[in-house]
C-alpha positions in Angstrom: 81.5 87.0 92.6 80.5 89.9 94.7 83.0 92.3 93.2 81.7 95.2 91.0 83.6 97.4 88.5 83.2 100.6 86.6 85.0 101.1 83.3 85.9 104.4 81.7 83.5 106.8 83.3 84.4 110.3 82.0 84.7 112.6 85.0 85.6 115.6 82.9 86.7 115.8 79.3 89.7 113.6 78.9 89.7 112.3 82.5 88.3 108.8 83.0 87.8 106.6 86.0 88.0 102.8 86.1 87.8 100.9 89.3 87.1 97.5 90.9 85.2 97.4 94.1 86.0 94.4 96.3 83.0 92.5 97.4 84.3 91.4 100.8 81.7 93.7 102.4 79.0 92.0 100.4 77.5 92.5 97.0 75.3 95.5 98.0 78.4 97.3 99.5 80.4 96.8 96.3 77.4 97.8 94.2 76.8 101.0 96.2 80.5 101.9 95.8 80.3 101.3 92.0 77.2 103.4 91.7 78.2 106.4 93.8 81.9 106.8 94.2 82.4 108.6 90.8 79.8 111.2 91.8 81.4 111.7 95.2 84.7 112.3 93.4 83.1 114.9 91.2 81.5 116.6 94.2 84.9 116.9 96.0 86.2 120.3 96.7 89.5 119.2 95.2 87.8 118.2 91.9 86.8 121.8 91.3 90.5 122.8 91.8 91.6 120.2 89.2 93.4 118.3 92.0 92.1 115.0 90.8 94.3 112.7 92.9 93.1 114.3 96.1 89.5 114.3 94.7 89.8 110.5 94.2 91.0 110.0 97.7 88.3 112.1 99.2 85.6 110.4 97.0 86.7 107.0 98.1 86.7 108.0 101.8 83.2 109.6 101.5 81.9 106.5 99.7 83.3 104.2 102.4 81.7 106.5 105.1 78.4 106.4 103.4 78.1 102.6 103.3 
């Protein structure tokens, strides 16, 4: 399978991220997303404001735009 996943990456104390990245764009695309999305979430302007839901949305959008 070309899917990739991350399991329980701690973004901040007590806040964890788990995700599955669909491999329809190819294995390298899914691997890029698995390796970089969590960092893009943490770099979001919303993450600093503890608005984690919006930080996740922005992180996924930035990750998609970087592929």
